SELOLO-278092 format. One record per residue (C-alpha): x, y, z; chain; residue number from 1. Coordinates in steps of 0.5 Angstrom, whole numbers, plus 500, padded with zeros to 3 digits. Example, Ala and Ser with C-alpha at 12.3 -4.5 7.8 and 13.67 -1.06 7.14 Angstrom:
<rs>
   u   v   w unit pos
 525 491 516    A   1
 527 498 514    A   2
</rs>
This chain:
<rs>
   u   v   w unit pos
 500 500 500    A   1
 503 507 498    A   2
 505 511 504    A   3
 501 517 503    A   4
 495 513 502    A   5
 497 509 509    A   6
 498 516 513    A   7
 491 519 510    A   8
 487 513 512    A   9
 490 513 519    A  10
 489 520 520    A  11
 481 519 519    A  12
 477 520 525    A  13
 470 518 527    A  14
 467 518 534    A  15
 463 523 538    A  16
 467 527 543    A  17
 467 526 550    A  18
 469 528 557    A  19
 476 529 558    A  20
 478 529 551    A  21
 482 535 551    A  22
 487 531 556    A  23
 493 529 552    A  24
 494 521 552    A  25
 501 522 556    A  26
 498 526 561    A  27
 493 521 562    A  28
 498 515 563    A  29
 502 519 568    A  30
 495 520 572    A  31
 494 513 572    A  32
 501 511 574    A  33
 501 516 580    A  34
 494 513 582    A  35
 497 506 582    A  36
 504 508 585    A  37
 508 507 579    A  38
 514 512 579    A  39
 514 511 571    A  40
 508 513 567    A  41
 506 506 563    A  42
 502 507 557    A  43
 499 500 554    A  44
 501 499 547    A  45
 496 499 542    A  46
 495 492 539    A  47
 495 495 532    A  48
 502 498 533    A  49
 504 492 537    A  50
 502 487 531    A  51
 505 492 526    A  52
 512 493 530    A  53
 513 485 530    A  54
 511 484 523    A  55
 516 489 521    A  56
 511 494 517    A  57
 515 500 517    A  58
 510 504 514    A  59
 504 502 518    A  60
 508 504 524    A  61
 510 511 522    A  62
 502 512 520    A  63
 500 510 527    A  64
 505 514 530    A  65
 505 520 526    A  66
 497 521 526    A  67
 494 527 529    A  68
 489 527 534    A  69
 483 531 531    A  70
 477 531 536    A  71
 476 526 541    A  72
 473 519 542    A  73
 471 515 547    A  74
 476 511 551    A  75
 478 505 547    A  76
 474 507 541    A  77
 476 503 534    A  78
 473 502 528    A  79
 475 500 521    A  80
 476 504 514    A  81
 479 500 508    A  82
 482 495 512    A  83
 486 499 517    A  84
 484 500 524    A  85
 483 507 526    A  86
 484 509 534    A  87
 487 515 538    A  88
 494 517 536    A  89
 499 512 538    A  90
 505 514 543    A  91
 512 512 543    A  92
 512 511 550    A  93
 507 506 550    A  94
 509 499 552    A  95
 507 492 553    A  96
 505 488 559    A  97
 513 487 560    A  98
 514 494 559    A  99
 517 493 552    A 100
 517 499 547    A 101
 516 499 540    A 102
 524 499 539    A 103
 524 493 544    A 104
 519 489 539    A 105
 523 491 533    A 106
 529 489 536    A 107
 527 482 538    A 108
 524 481 531    A 109
 531 484 527    A 110
 527 489 523    A 111
 533 493 522    A 112
 529 498 517    A 113
 524 500 522    A 114
 529 501 528    A 115
 533 506 523    A 116
 526 510 521    A 117
 524 510 528    A 118
 531 513 531    A 119
 531 518 525    A 120
 524 520 526    A 121
 523 520 534    A 122
 528 517 538    A 123
 534 521 536    A 124
 531 527 541    A 125
 528 522 546    A 126
 534 518 549    A 127
 530 511 547    A 128
 536 506 546    A 129
 537 505 553    A 130
 530 504 555    A 131
 529 498 559    A 132
 523 493 560    A 133
 521 490 566    A 134
 527 485 567    A 135
 532 491 565    A 136
 533 489 558    A 137
 535 494 553    A 138
 533 493 545    A 139
 540 491 545    A 140
 539 485 549    A 141
 533 483 545    A 142
 537 483 539    A 143
 543 480 542    A 144
 539 474 545    A 145
 535 472 538    A 146
 542 473 535    A 147
 540 478 530    A 148
 547 481 528    A 149
 545 486 523    A 150
 540 489 528    A 151
 546 489 534    A 152
 550 492 529    A 153
 545 498 527    A 154
 544 499 535    A 155
 551 499 537    A 156
 552 504 531    A 157
 546 509 533    A 158
 549 509 540    A 159
 556 511 538    A 160
 553 517 534    A 161
 550 519 541    A 162
 556 517 545    A 163
 551 513 549    A 164
 554 506 552    A 165
 548 501 551    A 166
 553 495 551    A 167
 555 496 558    A 168
 547 496 561    A 169
 546 490 565    A 170
 539 487 566    A 171
 536 484 573    A 172
 541 478 572    A 173
 547 482 571    A 174
 547 480 564    A 175
 550 484 558    A 176
 548 484 551    A 177
 554 480 550    A 178
 552 475 556    A 179
 546 473 552    A 180
 549 472 545    A 181
 554 468 548    A 182
 549 464 552    A 183
 545 462 546    A 184
 551 461 542    A 185
 550 466 537    A 186
 557 466 534    A 187
 556 472 529    A 188
 553 476 534    A 189
 558 475 539    A 190
 564 477 534    A 191
 560 484 532    A 192
 559 486 540    A 193
 567 484 541    A 194
 569 488 535    A 195
 565 494 538    A 196
 569 493 544    A 197
 564 490 548    A 198
 567 488 555    A 199
 568 481 556    A 200
 571 482 563    A 201
 564 483 566    A 202
 561 478 570    A 203
 553 477 572    A 204
 550 477 578    A 205
 552 469 579    A 206
 559 471 577    A 207
 559 468 570    A 208
 563 471 564    A 209
 561 471 557    A 210
 567 467 555    A 211
 564 461 560    A 212
 557 462 557    A 213
 560 461 550    A 214
 563 455 552    A 215
 557 452 555    A 216
 553 454 549    A 217
 558 449 545    A 218
 559 455 540    A 219
 566 455 537    A 220
 566 461 533    A 221
 563 465 540    A 222
 569 462 544    A 223
 574 464 538    A 224
 571 471 537    A 225
 572 473 545    A 226
 579 470 546    A 227
 582 473 539    A 228
 579 479 540    A 229
 579 480 548    A 230
 586 479 551    A 231
 583 481 558    A 232
 577 477 558    A 233
 575 474 564    A 234
 574 466 564    A 235
 570 465 570    A 236
 565 461 571    A 237
 560 458 577    A 238
 563 455 583    A 239
 570 458 582    A 240
 571 454 575    A 241
 574 457 569    A 242
 572 456 562    A 243
 577 450 561    A 244
 573 446 566    A 245
 567 447 562    A 246
 571 446 555    A 247
 573 439 557    A 248
 566 436 556    A 249
 564 440 550    A 250
 570 440 545    A 251
 577 439 543    A 252
 577 445 539    A 253
 575 449 545    A 254
 580 446 549    A 255
 586 448 544    A 256
 583 455 543    A 257
 583 456 551    A 258
 590 453 552    A 259
 593 457 546    A 260
 590 464 549    A 261
 592 462 557    A 262
 595 456 558    A 263
 595 458 566    A 264
 588 456 566    A 265
 590 448 566    A 266
 593 449 573    A 267
 587 453 576    A 268
 582 450 581    A 269
 575 450 583    A 270
 572 450 589    A 271
 573 443 590    A 272
 580 444 588    A 273
 579 440 582    A 274
 583 442 576    A 275
 581 442 568    A 276
 585 436 568    A 277
 581 432 574    A 278
 575 434 569    A 279
 578 431 563    A 280
 580 425 567    A 281
 573 424 569    A 282
 570 424 562    A 283
 576 419 559    A 284
 577 423 553    A 285
 585 422 552    A 286
 585 427 546    A 287
 583 432 551    A 288
 588 429 556    A 289
 594 430 551    A 290
 592 437 549    A 291
 592 439 557    A 292
 598 435 558    A 293
 602 438 552    A 294
 601 445 554    A 295
 599 445 562    A 296
 605 447 567    A 297
 609 440 569    A 298
 606 440 576    A 299
 599 440 574    A 300
 598 432 574    A 301
 601 432 581    A 302
 595 437 583    A 303
 590 434 588    A 304
 583 436 590    A 305
 580 437 597    A 306
 579 430 598    A 307
 587 429 596    A 308
 585 425 589    A 309
 589 427 583    A 310
 587 426 576    A 311
 590 419 576    A 312
 586 417 582    A 313
 580 420 578    A 314
 581 416 572    A 315
 582 410 576    A 316
 576 410 580    A 317
 572 411 573    A 318
 575 405 570    A 319
 578 410 564    A 320
 584 405 563    A 321
 587 409 557    A 322
 587 415 561    A 323
 591 412 566    A 324
 596 409 561    A 325
 597 416 558    A 326
 598 419 565    A 327
 603 414 567    A 328
 606 414 560    A 329
 607 422 561    A 330
 609 422 568    A 331
 611 415 571    A 332
 612 418 578    A 333
 605 420 578    A 334
 603 412 580    A 335
 606 414 587    A 336
 601 419 589    A 337
 596 418 595    A 338
 590 421 597    A 339
 588 423 604    A 340
 587 416 606    A 341
 593 414 603    A 342
 590 410 598    A 343
 594 409 591    A 344
 590 409 584    A 345
 590 402 585    A 346
 586 402 591    A 347
 581 407 588    A 348
 580 402 582    A 349
 579 396 586    A 350
 574 400 591    A 351
 570 401 585    A 352
 571 394 582    A 353
 575 397 576    A 354
 578 390 573    A 355
 581 394 567    A 356
 585 398 571    A 357
 587 393 576    A 358
 589 389 569    A 359
 593 395 567    A 360
 597 395 574    A 361
 599 388 573    A 362
 601 388 566    A 363
 606 394 568    A 364
 608 391 575    A 365
 615 393 574    A 366
 613 401 573    A 367
 608 401 579    A 368
 613 397 583    A 369
 610 395 590    A 370
 603 398 589    A 371
 600 392 588    A 372
 602 390 596    A 373
 602 397 598    A 374
 598 399 604    A 375
 593 405 605    A 376
 592 409 611    A 377
 588 403 615    A 378
 593 398 613    A 379
 589 395 607    A 380
 592 392 601    A 381
 588 392 594    A 382
 587 385 596    A 383
 583 387 602    A 384
 579 392 599    A 385
 577 387 593    A 386
 575 382 598    A 387
 571 388 602    A 388
 568 391 596    A 389
 566 384 593    A 390
 570 383 587    A 391
 572 376 586    A 392
 574 377 579    A 393
 579 382 582    A 394
 581 378 587    A 395
 583 372 582    A 396
 587 377 578    A 397
 591 379 584    A 398
 592 372 586    A 399
 594 369 580    A 400
 597 374 575    A 401
 599 380 581    A 402
 602 374 585    A 403
 600 379 591    A 404
 602 377 598    A 405
 596 374 602    A 406
 597 374 609    A 407
 598 382 610    A 408
 595 384 616    A 409
 591 391 616    A 410
 590 396 622    A 411
 585 392 625    A 412
 590 385 625    A 413
 585 382 619    A 414
 588 378 613    A 415
 584 378 607    A 416
 581 371 609    A 417
 579 374 615    A 418
 575 379 611    A 419
 572 374 607    A 420
 567 373 613    A 421
 564 380 612    A 422
 561 378 605    A 423
 554 378 605    A 424
 553 374 599    A 425
 554 366 600    A 426
 557 365 593    A 427
 562 371 593    A 428
 564 368 600    A 429
 565 361 597    A 430
 569 364 591    A 431
 574 369 596    A 432
 575 363 601    A 433
 577 358 595    A 434
 581 363 591    A 435
 585 365 598    A 436
 586 358 600    A 437
 588 356 594    A 438
 594 361 594    A 439
 596 359 601    A 440
 592 365 605    A 441
 591 364 612    A 442
 587 367 618    A 443
 590 371 623    A 444
 593 367 629    A 445
 588 366 634    A 446
 585 360 638    A 447
 580 356 635    A 448
 574 357 640    A 449
 575 364 638    A 450
 573 363 631    A 451
 567 367 628    A 452
 563 364 623    A 453
 561 367 617    A 454
 557 373 618    A 455
 551 371 613    A 456
 550 364 617    A 457
 543 366 619    A 458
 541 369 613    A 459
 542 362 610    A 460
 537 359 614    A 461
 532 365 613    A 462
 533 364 606    A 463
 532 357 606    A 464
 526 357 610    A 465
 523 362 605    A 466
 525 358 599    A 467
 523 351 601    A 468
 515 352 600    A 469
 516 355 593    A 470
 521 349 591    A 471
 517 344 594    A 472
 511 346 589    A 473
 516 346 583    A 474
 518 339 585    A 475
 511 337 586    A 476
 509 340 579    A 477
 515 336 576    A 478
 513 329 579    A 479
 506 331 577    A 480
 508 332 569    A 481
 513 326 570    A 482
 507 321 573    A 483
 502 323 567    A 484
 507 322 562    A 485
 508 315 564    A 486
 501 313 563    A 487
 501 317 556    A 488
 506 313 552    A 489
 509 316 546    A 490
 506 312 540    A 491
 499 310 544    A 492
 498 302 546    A 493
 496 296 541    A 494
 490 292 542    A 495
 492 288 547    A 496
 494 294 552    A 497
 502 294 551    A 498
 506 300 548    A 499
 506 300 541    A 500
 513 302 541    A 501
 516 298 547    A 502
 521 294 542    A 503
 525 301 541    A 504
 531 303 545    A 505
 528 310 545    A 506
 522 308 548    A 507
 526 304 554    A 508
 530 311 555    A 509
 524 314 555    A 510
 521 310 561    A 511
 528 310 565    A 512
 528 318 564    A 513
 521 319 566    A 514
 522 314 572    A 515
 528 318 574    A 516
 524 324 574    A 517
 519 322 578    A 518
 523 319 583    A 519
 528 325 584    A 520
 522 330 584    A 521
 519 326 590    A 522
 525 325 594    A 523
 526 333 593    A 524
 519 334 596    A 525
 521 329 602    A 526
 527 333 603    A 527
 524 340 603    A 528
 519 338 608    A 529
 524 335 613    A 530
 529 340 612    A 531
 523 345 614    A 532
 520 341 620    A 533
 527 339 623    A 534
 529 347 624    A 535
 536 344 626    A 536
 543 347 624    A 537
 544 341 619    A 538
 537 343 615    A 539
 541 346 610    A 540
 544 340 608    A 541
 537 337 606    A 542
 536 343 602    A 543
 542 343 598    A 544
 540 335 597    A 545
 533 337 595    A 546
 536 342 590    A 547
 540 337 586    A 548
 534 332 586    A 549
 530 338 583    A 550
 536 339 578    A 551
 536 331 576    A 552
 528 331 575    A 553
 528 337 571    A 554
 534 334 566    A 555
 531 327 566    A 556
 524 330 564    A 557
 527 334 558    A 558
 531 328 556    A 559
 525 324 557    A 560
 521 329 552    A 561
 527 328 547    A 562
 527 321 547    A 563
 519 321 546    A 564
 519 326 541    A 565
 524 322 537    A 566
 521 316 537    A 567
 514 318 534    A 568
 517 323 529    A 569
 518 321 522    A 570
 521 327 519    A 571
 528 328 520    A 572
 528 336 519    A 573
 523 336 525    A 574
 528 332 529    A 575
 534 336 528    A 576
 530 342 530    A 577
 528 339 536    A 578
 535 337 538    A 579
 538 343 537    A 580
 533 347 541    A 581
 534 342 547    A 582
 541 342 546    A 583
 542 350 546    A 584
 537 351 551    A 585
 541 346 556    A 586
 547 349 554    A 587
 544 356 556    A 588
 541 354 562    A 589
 547 350 565    A 590
 552 356 563    A 591
 547 361 567    A 592
 547 356 573    A 593
 554 355 573    A 594
 556 362 572    A 595
 551 364 578    A 596
 554 359 583    A 597
 560 357 580    A 598
 567 359 583    A 599
 571 364 578    A 600
 578 361 578    A 601
 582 356 574    A 602
 581 349 575    A 603
 588 348 578    A 604
 586 353 583    A 605
 580 349 584    A 606
 583 342 585    A 607
 589 346 590    A 608
 583 348 594    A 609
 580 341 595    A 610
 587 339 597    A 611
 589 344 602    A 612
 582 344 605    A 613
 583 338 608    A 614
 588 340 612    A 615
 586 347 613    A 616
 582 346 620    A 617
 581 353 621    A 618
 578 354 614    A 619
 573 348 615    A 620
 571 351 622    A 621
 570 358 620    A 622
 567 357 613    A 623
 564 350 613    A 624
 559 353 607    A 625
 565 354 603    A 626
 568 347 603    A 627
 561 344 602    A 628
 559 349 596    A 629
 565 347 593    A 630
 563 339 593    A 631
 556 341 591    A 632
 558 345 585    A 633
 563 339 583    A 634
 557 334 584    A 635
 553 339 579    A 636
 558 339 574    A 637
 558 331 574    A 638
 550 331 573    A 639
 551 336 568    A 640
 556 332 564    A 641
 552 326 565    A 642
 546 330 562    A 643
 549 332 556    A 644
 552 325 555    A 645
 545 322 555    A 646
 543 327 550    A 647
 548 324 545    A 648
 546 317 547    A 649
 539 318 546    A 650
 540 322 539    A 651
 545 316 537    A 652
 539 311 538    A 653
 534 315 534    A 654
 538 313 528    A 655
 538 306 529    A 656
 531 305 531    A 657
 528 308 525    A 658
 529 302 521    A 659
 525 298 526    A 660
 520 303 527    A 661
 518 303 520    A 662
 518 295 519    A 663
 514 293 526    A 664
 510 299 527    A 665
 503 299 525    A 666
 498 304 526    A 667
 492 300 525    A 668
 493 296 531    A 669
 494 302 536    A 670
 488 304 541    A 671
 487 310 544    A 672
 491 312 550    A 673
 488 313 557    A 674
 486 319 560    A 675
 492 322 564    A 676
 491 321 571    A 677
</rs>
């Protein structure tokens, strides 16, 4: 629409005069503000002016601001002529609900031409560039927050013409325009502001610099603009951190920029005494570690936080083996560092069950010296801590590969074997005792009548009592299924009542395996009932025997099903599928149970324990469950071996029986099987 037409239409008025029409809008606004106790008059922005400013329609904004007031109309009187809303004259002092002026609105939307026209027509004589809204944001704040680089440049140039410093204005949070541009990652806007000499030394109310905010926003251009332009820029962040603390979690390129700018950032600490190297070690980024170590002062790797932890301790706690290897390679003597509790990095890794760090320390035993047997402030070696932490894998690694001492007394006079009694887990306790005894560990010297049994003894009794009922139900179900299968013979019956497949070896295998399943499950029920009723100290033995019987019944039932299915199947493909499914299922089940209850050690250590446990009377008295568990695991192993051997036998017999089945089996002589009992 032509500018003259817009102005002409905007100047048209209609409406009747009313009382108080001669009062200027500014005076009315001032009176209303005084009545509300406001120090600054507040004039609500006309909706038409707001919409036009947000849309960047300069001609319409000018028309609304330049129209002359002709006769009065009633308050809020509006009507429409030729598509343009007519109203009373708009004022430059009108603000939105958050006290944004028309210049704030235009700056937020990046309307450069509208800003220029407003400045040259109205604002040049009214000091409006530094006008604040409800949170003390200037138009420059609004433009910088949204990343409108052209708008920012325009506002800065207009302010320089009037020698007005708007770049140093802070809002209620203490943020300057540079803070907002950096926080939102607008690299081009940050570059424009620092080129106009915006101060990068200013901190907001929470003590954060623009450079730290630029790092947090992951904006490499913003960081580069600040560090290359502002040599005196502040790098301060919250909690006494600097920008490098944050950069190690953001970008390697940022780390290089900051270290080239100020290498001393690498040795500065936060409120917890942590350097950027501590932060990088916790993140496990070896490239950033390499960059820091290449630029930082030599003593940075030896610096400790408020807990006495070095960067090497931090990397070891979190299991970053590459970082540990890198730090040791750069500074070999860093392995000697100890924290406030006297612990080395090996102690820290063992306490957190970081087996990769322990393996690395074992491989570099020549470099780490005697750290594998080093004692902390309480006299604990890594082996002591591994037992207390419940890490059987690390215990075995230290004993088998690390060749550590097994009889070291800690500050309380306990050896690692003594501490095994504190393990809450039965299986972990068994693994610890077996591994330690196999490598010659002994308890501390004391009278046998003063020996304290394993602390989890009472928990075992409670666990048996809770589990017995459920296992009894399982055993009864197995017995029921096996008993029913014995009367529903595979292949059915002949007319004389005998099994039609009785001449096949597979059928005989089915009968034998099914009988074993019935007998073993019934025995398991009896043992469970007896163990719960007796409540004696040896009731756990009947419970363990019942577990073996249930395992035997399950295995026998599976093999009986396999024998029956192979006896009646006529398709080789189906037979192969059944065989594979059962075989794989048994392997997975056996491995799961073995991993759950089995010892984590070598066969040599296993047999060595069995040999030494006969002569270690102290061990048998203090850890009776450990010795018994090893024998029961051995029994489980033999049962499982027999199971797979039986599976192979049944599979082989199926091939030999197939010819006999085709010549002797006549389906016309089969009578229906009786109903299950």
